[in-house]
mmCIF file as gemmi writes it, N, C-alpha and C atoms, coordinates in Angstrom:
data_model
loop_
_atom_site.group_PDB
_atom_site.id
_atom_site.type_symbol
_atom_site.label_atom_id
_atom_site.label_alt_id
_atom_site.label_comp_id
_atom_site.label_asym_id
_atom_site.label_entity_id
_atom_site.label_seq_id
_atom_site.pdbx_PDB_ins_code
_atom_site.Cartn_x
_atom_site.Cartn_y
_atom_site.Cartn_z
_atom_site.occupancy
_atom_site.B_iso_or_equiv
_atom_site.pdbx_formal_charge
_atom_site.auth_seq_id
_atom_site.auth_asym_id
_atom_site.pdbx_PDB_model_num
ATOM 1 N N . MET Axp A 1 ? 117.741 93.536 112.285 1 0 ? 1 A 1
ATOM 2 C CA . MET Axp A 1 ? 117.668 94.918 112.417 1 0 ? 1 A 1
ATOM 3 C C . MET Axp A 1 ? 118.281 95.58 110.913 1 0 ? 1 A 1
ATOM 4 N N . LYS Axp A 2 ? 118.499 94.965 110.004 1 0 ? 2 A 1
ATOM 5 C CA . LYS Axp A 2 ? 118.756 95.375 108.518 1 0 ? 2 A 1
ATOM 6 C C . LYS Axp A 2 ? 117.746 96.02 108.004 1 0 ? 2 A 1
ATOM 7 N N . ASP Axp A 3 ? 116.587 95.451 108.131 1 0 ? 3 A 1
ATOM 8 C CA . ASP Axp A 3 ? 115.299 96.11 107.678 1 0 ? 3 A 1
ATOM 9 C C . ASP Axp A 3 ? 114.929 97.34 108.449 1 0 ? 3 A 1
ATOM 10 N N . ALA Axp A 4 ? 115.272 97.545 109.817 1 0 ? 4 A 1
ATOM 11 C CA . ALA Axp A 4 ? 115.189 98.601 110.343 1 0 ? 4 A 1
ATOM 12 C C . ALA Axp A 4 ? 115.715 99.861 109.88 1 0 ? 4 A 1
ATOM 13 N N . GLN Axp A 5 ? 117.052 99.498 109.42 1 0 ? 5 A 1
ATOM 14 C CA . GLN Axp A 5 ? 117.673 100.753 108.952 1 0 ? 5 A 1
ATOM 15 C C . GLN Axp A 5 ? 117.236 101.546 107.681 1 0 ? 5 A 1
ATOM 16 N N . LYS Axp A 6 ? 116.583 100.375 106.864 1 0 ? 6 A 1
ATOM 17 C CA . LYS Axp A 6 ? 115.919 100.854 105.691 1 0 ? 6 A 1
ATOM 18 C C . LYS Axp A 6 ? 114.538 101.752 106.087 1 0 ? 6 A 1
ATOM 19 N N . ILE Axp A 7 ? 113.928 101.206 106.913 1 0 ? 7 A 1
ATOM 20 C CA . ILE Axp A 7 ? 112.744 101.95 107.444 1 0 ? 7 A 1
ATOM 21 C C . ILE Axp A 7 ? 113.005 103.211 108.117 1 0 ? 7 A 1
ATOM 22 N N . LYS Axp A 8 ? 114.004 103.133 108.933 1 0 ? 8 A 1
ATOM 23 C CA . LYS Axp A 8 ? 114.542 104.451 109.445 1 0 ? 8 A 1
ATOM 24 C C . LYS Axp A 8 ? 114.835 105.536 108.67 1 0 ? 8 A 1
ATOM 25 N N . SER Axp A 9 ? 115.698 104.976 107.628 1 0 ? 9 A 1
ATOM 26 C CA . SER Axp A 9 ? 115.747 106.07 106.472 1 0 ? 9 A 1
ATOM 27 C C . SER Axp A 9 ? 114.765 106.55 105.647 1 0 ? 9 A 1
ATOM 28 N N . PHE Axp A 10 ? 113.974 105.635 105.533 1 0 ? 10 A 1
ATOM 29 C CA . PHE Axp A 10 ? 112.317 106.092 104.827 1 0 ? 10 A 1
ATOM 30 C C . PHE Axp A 10 ? 111.926 107.127 105.708 1 0 ? 10 A 1
ATOM 31 N N . LEU Axp A 11 ? 111.54 106.903 107.061 1 0 ? 11 A 1
ATOM 32 C CA . LEU Axp A 11 ? 110.971 107.683 107.851 1 0 ? 11 A 1
ATOM 33 C C . LEU Axp A 11 ? 111.707 109.047 107.887 1 0 ? 11 A 1
ATOM 34 N N . GLU Axp A 12 ? 113.089 108.958 108.002 1 0 ? 12 A 1
ATOM 35 C CA . GLU Axp A 12 ? 113.797 110.258 108.13 1 0 ? 12 A 1
ATOM 36 C C . GLU Axp A 12 ? 113.405 111.015 106.655 1 0 ? 12 A 1
ATOM 37 N N . TYR Axp A 13 ? 113.267 110.451 105.502 1 0 ? 13 A 1
ATOM 38 C CA . TYR Axp A 13 ? 113.159 111.2 104.346 1 0 ? 13 A 1
ATOM 39 C C . TYR Axp A 13 ? 111.797 111.809 104.358 1 0 ? 13 A 1
ATOM 40 N N . VAL Axp A 14 ? 110.792 111.055 105.062 1 0 ? 14 A 1
ATOM 41 C CA . VAL Axp A 14 ? 109.384 111.511 104.997 1 0 ? 14 A 1
ATOM 42 C C . VAL Axp A 14 ? 109.259 112.601 106.069 1 0 ? 14 A 1
ATOM 43 N N . LEU Axp A 15 ? 109.987 112.676 107.225 1 0 ? 15 A 1
ATOM 44 C CA . LEU Axp A 15 ? 109.928 113.931 108.118 1 0 ? 15 A 1
ATOM 45 C C . LEU Axp A 15 ? 110.706 114.944 107.707 1 0 ? 15 A 1
ATOM 46 N N . GLU Axp A 16 ? 111.784 114.721 106.803 1 0 ? 16 A 1
ATOM 47 C CA . GLU Axp A 16 ? 112.362 115.925 106.378 1 0 ? 16 A 1
ATOM 48 C C . GLU Axp A 16 ? 111.514 116.817 105.417 1 0 ? 16 A 1
ATOM 49 N N . SER Axp A 17 ? 110.496 116.001 104.7 1 0 ? 17 A 1
ATOM 50 C CA . SER Axp A 17 ? 109.458 116.874 104.067 1 0 ? 17 A 1
ATOM 51 C C . SER Axp A 17 ? 108.31 117.591 104.75 1 0 ? 17 A 1
ATOM 52 N N . ILE Axp A 18 ? 108.42 117.272 106.141 1 0 ? 18 A 1
ATOM 53 C CA . ILE Axp A 18 ? 107.103 117.641 106.947 1 0 ? 18 A 1
ATOM 54 C C . ILE Axp A 18 ? 108.028 118.945 107.822 1 0 ? 18 A 1
ATOM 55 N N . VAL Axp A 19 ? 108.757 118.607 108.451 1 0 ? 19 A 1
ATOM 56 C CA . VAL Axp A 19 ? 109.423 119.704 109.533 1 0 ? 19 A 1
ATOM 57 C C . VAL Axp A 19 ? 110.238 120.645 108.711 1 0 ? 19 A 1
ATOM 58 N N . GLU Axp A 20 ? 110.532 121.752 109.571 1 0 ? 20 A 1
ATOM 59 C CA . GLU Axp A 20 ? 111.179 123.068 109.193 1 0 ? 20 A 1
ATOM 60 C C . GLU Axp A 20 ? 112.422 122.869 109.552 1 0 ? 20 A 1
ATOM 61 N N . GLU Axp A 21 ? 112.682 122.382 110.829 1 0 ? 21 A 1
ATOM 62 C CA . GLU Axp A 21 ? 114.133 122.333 111.367 1 0 ? 21 A 1
ATOM 63 C C . GLU Axp A 21 ? 114.663 120.915 111.019 1 0 ? 21 A 1
ATOM 64 N N . LYS Axp A 22 ? 115.166 120.629 109.908 1 0 ? 22 A 1
ATOM 65 C CA . LYS Axp A 22 ? 115.603 119.196 109.305 1 0 ? 22 A 1
ATOM 66 C C . LYS Axp A 22 ? 116.782 118.729 110.304 1 0 ? 22 A 1
ATOM 67 N N . ASP Axp A 23 ? 117.574 119.573 110.604 1 0 ? 23 A 1
ATOM 68 C CA . ASP Axp A 23 ? 118.674 119.226 111.494 1 0 ? 23 A 1
ATOM 69 C C . ASP Axp A 23 ? 118.625 118.811 113 1 0 ? 23 A 1
ATOM 70 N N . LYS Axp A 24 ? 117.239 118.858 113.463 1 0 ? 24 A 1
ATOM 71 C CA . LYS Axp A 24 ? 116.78 118.587 114.762 1 0 ? 24 A 1
ATOM 72 C C . LYS Axp A 24 ? 116.081 117.228 114.652 1 0 ? 24 A 1
ATOM 73 N N . ILE Axp A 25 ? 115.96 116.538 113.657 1 0 ? 25 A 1
ATOM 74 C CA . ILE Axp A 25 ? 115.333 115.247 113.548 1 0 ? 25 A 1
ATOM 75 C C . ILE Axp A 25 ? 116.325 114.195 114.131 1 0 ? 25 A 1
ATOM 76 N N . SER Axp A 26 ? 115.93 113.463 115.143 1 0 ? 26 A 1
ATOM 77 C CA . SER Axp A 26 ? 116.621 112.337 115.465 1 0 ? 26 A 1
ATOM 78 C C . SER Axp A 26 ? 115.814 111.096 115.65 1 0 ? 26 A 1
ATOM 79 N N . ILE Axp A 27 ? 116.181 109.896 115.103 1 0 ? 27 A 1
ATOM 80 C CA . ILE Axp A 27 ? 115.462 108.597 114.959 1 0 ? 27 A 1
ATOM 81 C C . ILE Axp A 27 ? 116.305 107.67 115.622 1 0 ? 27 A 1
ATOM 82 N N . ASN Axp A 28 ? 115.893 107.19 116.569 1 0 ? 28 A 1
ATOM 83 C CA . ASN Axp A 28 ? 116.534 105.827 117.216 1 0 ? 28 A 1
ATOM 84 C C . ASN Axp A 28 ? 115.571 104.587 117.277 1 0 ? 28 A 1
ATOM 85 N N . ALA Axp A 29 ? 116.189 103.545 116.752 1 0 ? 29 A 1
ATOM 86 C CA . ALA Axp A 29 ? 115.642 102.326 116.71 1 0 ? 29 A 1
ATOM 87 C C . ALA Axp A 29 ? 116.026 101.344 117.828 1 0 ? 29 A 1
ATOM 88 N N . VAL Axp A 30 ? 114.908 100.937 118.478 1 0 ? 30 A 1
ATOM 89 C CA . VAL Axp A 30 ? 115.1 100.115 119.745 1 0 ? 30 A 1
ATOM 90 C C . VAL Axp A 30 ? 114.391 98.649 119.637 1 0 ? 30 A 1
ATOM 91 N N . GLN Axp A 31 ? 114.95 97.737 119.822 1 0 ? 31 A 1
ATOM 92 C CA . GLN Axp A 31 ? 114.324 96.418 119.549 1 0 ? 31 A 1
ATOM 93 C C . GLN Axp A 31 ? 113.57 96.023 120.824 1 0 ? 31 A 1
ATOM 94 N N . ARG Axp A 32 ? 112.324 95.726 120.752 1 0 ? 32 A 1
ATOM 95 C CA . ARG Axp A 32 ? 111.494 95.154 121.941 1 0 ? 32 A 1
ATOM 96 C C . ARG Axp A 32 ? 110.794 93.99 121.548 1 0 ? 32 A 1
ATOM 97 N N . GLU Axp A 33 ? 111.329 92.842 122.027 1 0 ? 33 A 1
ATOM 98 C CA . GLU Axp A 33 ? 110.891 91.679 121.754 1 0 ? 33 A 1
ATOM 99 C C . GLU Axp A 33 ? 110.861 91.455 120.398 1 0 ? 33 A 1
ATOM 100 N N . ASN Axp A 34 ? 109.561 91.264 119.51 1 0 ? 34 A 1
ATOM 101 C CA . ASN Axp A 34 ? 109.515 91.299 118.273 1 0 ? 34 A 1
ATOM 102 C C . ASN Axp A 34 ? 109.122 92.523 117.418 1 0 ? 34 A 1
ATOM 103 N N . ILE Axp A 35 ? 109.156 93.502 118.193 1 0 ? 35 A 1
ATOM 104 C CA . ILE Axp A 35 ? 108.915 94.887 117.744 1 0 ? 35 A 1
ATOM 105 C C . ILE Axp A 35 ? 110.022 95.78 117.791 1 0 ? 35 A 1
ATOM 106 N N . ILE Axp A 36 ? 110.251 96.517 116.576 1 0 ? 36 A 1
ATOM 107 C CA . ILE Axp A 36 ? 111.168 97.723 116.433 1 0 ? 36 A 1
ATOM 108 C C . ILE Axp A 36 ? 110.424 99.045 116.729 1 0 ? 36 A 1
ATOM 109 N N . VAL Axp A 37 ? 110.734 99.533 117.571 1 0 ? 37 A 1
ATOM 110 C CA . VAL Axp A 37 ? 110.286 100.927 117.982 1 0 ? 37 A 1
ATOM 111 C C . VAL Axp A 37 ? 111.221 101.964 117.554 1 0 ? 37 A 1
ATOM 112 N N . LEU Axp A 38 ? 110.556 102.801 116.674 1 0 ? 38 A 1
ATOM 113 C CA . LEU Axp A 38 ? 111.418 103.978 116.18 1 0 ? 38 A 1
ATOM 114 C C . LEU Axp A 38 ? 110.851 105.341 117.015 1 0 ? 38 A 1
ATOM 115 N N . GLN Axp A 39 ? 111.946 105.646 117.858 1 0 ? 39 A 1
ATOM 116 C CA . GLN Axp A 39 ? 111.745 106.648 118.665 1 0 ? 39 A 1
ATOM 117 C C . GLN Axp A 39 ? 112.083 108.166 117.883 1 0 ? 39 A 1
ATOM 118 N N . VAL Axp A 40 ? 111.323 108.921 117.726 1 0 ? 40 A 1
ATOM 119 C CA . VAL Axp A 40 ? 111.499 110.132 116.875 1 0 ? 40 A 1
ATOM 120 C C . VAL Axp A 40 ? 111.521 111.428 117.974 1 0 ? 40 A 1
ATOM 121 N N . ARG Axp A 41 ? 112.589 112.199 117.636 1 0 ? 41 A 1
ATOM 122 C CA . ARG Axp A 41 ? 112.717 113.55 118.43 1 0 ? 41 A 1
ATOM 123 C C . ARG Axp A 41 ? 112.707 114.641 117.149 1 0 ? 41 A 1
ATOM 124 N N . VAL Axp A 42 ? 111.887 115.714 117.265 1 0 ? 42 A 1
ATOM 125 C CA . VAL Axp A 42 ? 112.071 116.739 116.489 1 0 ? 42 A 1
ATOM 126 C C . VAL Axp A 42 ? 111.957 118.047 117.256 1 0 ? 42 A 1
ATOM 127 N N . SER Axp A 43 ? 112.233 119.142 116.91 1 0 ? 43 A 1
ATOM 128 C CA . SER Axp A 43 ? 112.124 120.2 117.7 1 0 ? 43 A 1
ATOM 129 C C . SER Axp A 43 ? 111.031 120.676 118.158 1 0 ? 43 A 1
ATOM 130 N N . LYS Axp A 44 ? 110.587 121.407 119.143 1 0 ? 44 A 1
ATOM 131 C CA . LYS Axp A 44 ? 109.404 121.88 119.672 1 0 ? 44 A 1
ATOM 132 C C . LYS Axp A 44 ? 108.356 122.382 118.696 1 0 ? 44 A 1
ATOM 133 N N . ASN Axp A 45 ? 108.891 123.246 117.996 1 0 ? 45 A 1
ATOM 134 C CA . ASN Axp A 45 ? 108.062 123.994 117.041 1 0 ? 45 A 1
ATOM 135 C C . ASN Axp A 45 ? 107.669 123.006 115.979 1 0 ? 45 A 1
ATOM 136 N N . ASP Axp A 46 ? 108.432 121.8 115.514 1 0 ? 46 A 1
ATOM 137 C CA . ASP Axp A 46 ? 107.76 121.031 114.583 1 0 ? 46 A 1
ATOM 138 C C . ASP Axp A 46 ? 106.777 119.77 115.146 1 0 ? 46 A 1
ATOM 139 N N . ARG Axp A 47 ? 106.986 119.718 116.484 1 0 ? 47 A 1
ATOM 140 C CA . ARG Axp A 47 ? 106.093 118.55 117.073 1 0 ? 47 A 1
ATOM 141 C C . ARG Axp A 47 ? 104.686 118.601 116.573 1 0 ? 47 A 1
ATOM 142 N N . GLY Axp A 48 ? 104.061 119.702 116.618 1 0 ? 48 A 1
ATOM 143 C CA . GLY Axp A 48 ? 102.577 119.954 115.908 1 0 ? 48 A 1
ATOM 144 C C . GLY Axp A 48 ? 102.701 119.528 114.475 1 0 ? 48 A 1
ATOM 145 N N . ARG Axp A 49 ? 103.498 119.803 113.746 1 0 ? 49 A 1
ATOM 146 C CA . ARG Axp A 49 ? 103.465 119.333 112.069 1 0 ? 49 A 1
ATOM 147 C C . ARG Axp A 49 ? 103.56 117.844 112.223 1 0 ? 49 A 1
ATOM 148 N N . VAL Axp A 50 ? 104.387 117.227 112.992 1 0 ? 50 A 1
ATOM 149 C CA . VAL Axp A 50 ? 104.348 115.64 112.821 1 0 ? 50 A 1
ATOM 150 C C . VAL Axp A 50 ? 103.235 115.006 113.501 1 0 ? 50 A 1
ATOM 151 N N . ILE Axp A 51 ? 102.585 115.554 114.498 1 0 ? 51 A 1
ATOM 152 C CA . ILE Axp A 51 ? 101.216 115.026 115.013 1 0 ? 51 A 1
ATOM 153 C C . ILE Axp A 51 ? 100.119 115.289 114.131 1 0 ? 51 A 1
ATOM 154 N N . GLY Axp A 52 ? 100.094 116.533 113.618 1 0 ? 52 A 1
ATOM 155 C CA . GLY Axp A 52 ? 98.924 117.062 112.704 1 0 ? 52 A 1
ATOM 156 C C . GLY Axp A 52 ? 97.772 117.391 113.314 1 0 ? 52 A 1
ATOM 157 N N . ARG Axp A 53 ? 96.795 117.965 112.652 1 0 ? 53 A 1
ATOM 158 C CA . ARG Axp A 53 ? 95.484 118.089 113.265 1 0 ? 53 A 1
ATOM 159 C C . ARG Axp A 53 ? 94.762 116.688 113.322 1 0 ? 53 A 1
ATOM 160 N N . ASP Axp A 54 ? 94.262 116.647 114.709 1 0 ? 54 A 1
ATOM 161 C CA . ASP Axp A 54 ? 93.431 115.541 115.149 1 0 ? 54 A 1
ATOM 162 C C . ASP Axp A 54 ? 94.444 114.318 115.051 1 0 ? 54 A 1
ATOM 163 N N . GLY Axp A 55 ? 95.762 114.424 115.183 1 0 ? 55 A 1
ATOM 164 C CA . GLY Axp A 55 ? 96.613 113.512 115.284 1 0 ? 55 A 1
ATOM 165 C C . GLY Axp A 55 ? 96.687 112.766 113.809 1 0 ? 55 A 1
ATOM 166 N N . LYS Axp A 56 ? 96.222 113.109 112.779 1 0 ? 56 A 1
ATOM 167 C CA . LYS Axp A 56 ? 95.922 112.555 111.34 1 0 ? 56 A 1
ATOM 168 C C . LYS Axp A 56 ? 97.276 112.368 110.896 1 0 ? 56 A 1
ATOM 169 N N . MET Axp A 57 ? 98.412 113.352 110.901 1 0 ? 57 A 1
ATOM 170 C CA . MET Axp A 57 ? 99.758 112.925 110.336 1 0 ? 57 A 1
ATOM 171 C C . MET Axp A 57 ? 100.538 111.995 110.828 1 0 ? 57 A 1
ATOM 172 N N . ILE Axp A 58 ? 100.584 111.84 112.459 1 0 ? 58 A 1
ATOM 173 C CA . ILE Axp A 58 ? 101.178 110.75 112.995 1 0 ? 58 A 1
ATOM 174 C C . ILE Axp A 58 ? 100.536 109.357 112.737 1 0 ? 58 A 1
ATOM 175 N N . LYS Axp A 59 ? 99.206 109.277 112.603 1 0 ? 59 A 1
ATOM 176 C CA . LYS Axp A 59 ? 98.441 108.151 112.234 1 0 ? 59 A 1
ATOM 177 C C . LYS Axp A 59 ? 98.905 107.68 110.757 1 0 ? 59 A 1
ATOM 178 N N . SER Axp A 60 ? 99.118 108.737 109.945 1 0 ? 60 A 1
ATOM 179 C CA . SER Axp A 60 ? 99.583 108.369 108.573 1 0 ? 60 A 1
ATOM 180 C C . SER Axp A 60 ? 100.831 107.825 108.51 1 0 ? 60 A 1
ATOM 181 N N . LEU Axp A 61 ? 101.653 108.459 109.351 1 0 ? 61 A 1
ATOM 182 C CA . LEU Axp A 61 ? 102.937 107.863 109.477 1 0 ? 61 A 1
ATOM 183 C C . LEU Axp A 61 ? 102.991 106.576 109.862 1 0 ? 61 A 1
ATOM 184 N N . ARG Axp A 62 ? 102.407 106.119 110.908 1 0 ? 62 A 1
ATOM 185 C CA . ARG Axp A 62 ? 102.414 105.064 111.371 1 0 ? 62 A 1
ATOM 186 C C . ARG Axp A 62 ? 101.795 103.827 110.426 1 0 ? 62 A 1
ATOM 187 N N . ARG Axp A 63 ? 100.702 104.374 109.661 1 0 ? 63 A 1
ATOM 188 C CA . ARG Axp A 63 ? 100.176 103.479 108.731 1 0 ? 63 A 1
ATOM 189 C C . ARG Axp A 63 ? 101.124 103.208 107.506 1 0 ? 63 A 1
ATOM 190 N N . LEU Axp A 64 ? 101.874 104.405 107.215 1 0 ? 64 A 1
ATOM 191 C CA . LEU Axp A 64 ? 103.068 104.072 106.009 1 0 ? 64 A 1
ATOM 192 C C . LEU Axp A 64 ? 104.004 103.049 106.797 1 0 ? 64 A 1
ATOM 193 N N . LEU Axp A 65 ? 104.466 103.456 108.069 1 0 ? 65 A 1
ATOM 194 C CA . LEU Axp A 65 ? 105.517 102.294 108.383 1 0 ? 65 A 1
ATOM 195 C C . LEU Axp A 65 ? 104.886 100.827 108.495 1 0 ? 65 A 1
ATOM 196 N N . SER Axp A 66 ? 103.8 100.6 108.94 1 0 ? 66 A 1
ATOM 197 C CA . SER Axp A 66 ? 103.114 99.363 108.82 1 0 ? 66 A 1
ATOM 198 C C . SER Axp A 66 ? 103.09 98.774 107.491 1 0 ? 66 A 1
ATOM 199 N N . ILE Axp A 67 ? 102.811 99.365 106.279 1 0 ? 67 A 1
ATOM 200 C CA . ILE Axp A 67 ? 102.921 99.113 105.115 1 0 ? 67 A 1
ATOM 201 C C . ILE Axp A 67 ? 104.355 98.769 104.706 1 0 ? 67 A 1
ATOM 202 N N . PHE Axp A 68 ? 104.957 99.595 105.01 1 0 ? 68 A 1
ATOM 203 C CA . PHE Axp A 68 ? 106.552 99.561 104.531 1 0 ? 68 A 1
ATOM 204 C C . PHE Axp A 68 ? 107.2 98.321 105.012 1 0 ? 68 A 1
ATOM 205 N N . SER Axp A 69 ? 106.812 97.743 106.406 1 0 ? 69 A 1
ATOM 206 C CA . SER Axp A 69 ? 107.22 96.721 107.071 1 0 ? 69 A 1
ATOM 207 C C . SER Axp A 69 ? 106.548 95.385 106.657 1 0 ? 69 A 1
ATOM 208 N N . ALA Axp A 70 ? 105.339 95.482 105.905 1 0 ? 70 A 1
ATOM 209 C CA . ALA Axp A 70 ? 104.528 94.279 105.718 1 0 ? 70 A 1
ATOM 210 C C . ALA Axp A 70 ? 105.311 93.182 105.189 1 0 ? 70 A 1
ATOM 211 N N . GLY Axp A 71 ? 106.387 93.249 104.278 1 0 ? 71 A 1
ATOM 212 C CA . GLY Axp A 71 ? 107.379 92.17 103.932 1 0 ? 71 A 1
ATOM 213 C C . GLY Axp A 71 ? 108.367 91.645 104.826 1 0 ? 71 A 1
ATOM 214 N N . THR Axp A 72 ? 108.311 92.212 106.102 1 0 ? 72 A 1
ATOM 215 C CA . THR Axp A 72 ? 109.414 91.538 107.066 1 0 ? 72 A 1
ATOM 216 C C . THR Axp A 72 ? 108.569 90.853 108.019 1 0 ? 72 A 1
ATOM 217 N N . ASP Axp A 73 ? 109.334 90.26 109.018 1 0 ? 73 A 1
ATOM 218 C CA . ASP Axp A 73 ? 108.937 89.535 110.189 1 0 ? 73 A 1
ATOM 219 C C . ASP Axp A 73 ? 108.789 90.304 111.299 1 0 ? 73 A 1
ATOM 220 N N . GLN Axp A 74 ? 109.021 91.605 111.134 1 0 ? 74 A 1
ATOM 221 C CA . GLN Axp A 74 ? 109.061 92.515 112.276 1 0 ? 74 A 1
ATOM 222 C C . GLN Axp A 74 ? 107.894 93.438 112.37 1 0 ? 74 A 1
ATOM 223 N N . ARG Axp A 75 ? 107.409 93.825 113.464 1 0 ? 75 A 1
ATOM 224 C CA . ARG Axp A 75 ? 106.259 94.839 113.665 1 0 ? 75 A 1
ATOM 225 C C . ARG Axp A 75 ? 107.04 96.144 113.935 1 0 ? 75 A 1
ATOM 226 N N . ILE Axp A 76 ? 106.624 97.321 113.348 1 0 ? 76 A 1
ATOM 227 C CA . ILE Axp A 76 ? 107.181 98.457 113.63 1 0 ? 76 A 1
ATOM 228 C C . ILE Axp A 76 ? 106.119 99.371 114.218 1 0 ? 76 A 1
ATOM 229 N N . ALA Axp A 77 ? 106.758 99.981 115.553 1 0 ? 77 A 1
ATOM 230 C CA . ALA Axp A 77 ? 105.961 101.2 116.191 1 0 ? 77 A 1
ATOM 231 C C . ALA Axp A 77 ? 106.714 102.388 116.166 1 0 ? 77 A 1
ATOM 232 N N . LEU Axp A 78 ? 105.969 103.398 116.143 1 0 ? 78 A 1
ATOM 233 C CA . LEU Axp A 78 ? 106.474 104.857 116.074 1 0 ? 78 A 1
ATOM 234 C C . LEU Axp A 78 ? 106.036 105.4 117.481 1 0 ? 78 A 1
ATOM 235 N N . GLU Axp A 79 ? 107.438 106.099 118.151 1 0 ? 79 A 1
ATOM 236 C CA . GLU Axp A 79 ? 106.946 106.972 119.132 1 0 ? 79 A 1
ATOM 237 C C . GLU Axp A 79 ? 107.533 108.314 119.04 1 0 ? 79 A 1
ATOM 238 N N . LEU Axp A 80 ? 106.742 109.09 119.438 1 0 ? 80 A 1
ATOM 239 C CA . LEU Axp A 80 ? 107.297 110.745 119.372 1 0 ? 80 A 1
ATOM 240 C C . LEU Axp A 80 ? 107.51 111.37 120.613 1 0 ? 80 A 1
ATOM 241 N N . LEU Axp A 81 ? 108.954 111.336 120.788 1 0 ? 81 A 1
ATOM 242 C CA . LEU Axp A 81 ? 109.316 111.783 122.173 1 0 ? 81 A 1
ATOM 243 C C . LEU Axp A 81 ? 109.462 113.348 122.404 1 0 ? 81 A 1
ATOM 244 N N . GLU Axp A 82 ? 109.505 113.75 123.443 1 0 ? 82 A 1
ATOM 245 C CA . GLU Axp A 82 ? 109.579 115.127 123.716 1 0 ? 82 A 1
ATOM 246 C C . GLU Axp A 82 ? 111.119 115.634 123.825 1 0 ? 82 A 1
């Protein structure tokens, strides 16, 4: 889970550059078998920014996390919660 903290910090940094209400960002790391699930909450107004047009932004975030975690033995998943 040490790597999860680094990845969580990285994701928070990226999200802060995307959303307007930075104080509403909440990231919770949950371990499920061999997968670390990062559960993200943002304000209602910023959900569209995080998802992006046709889901391109959230796909890009997931791809970044996949690349970032390539050197670890853990898989990373990203969930955007309401």
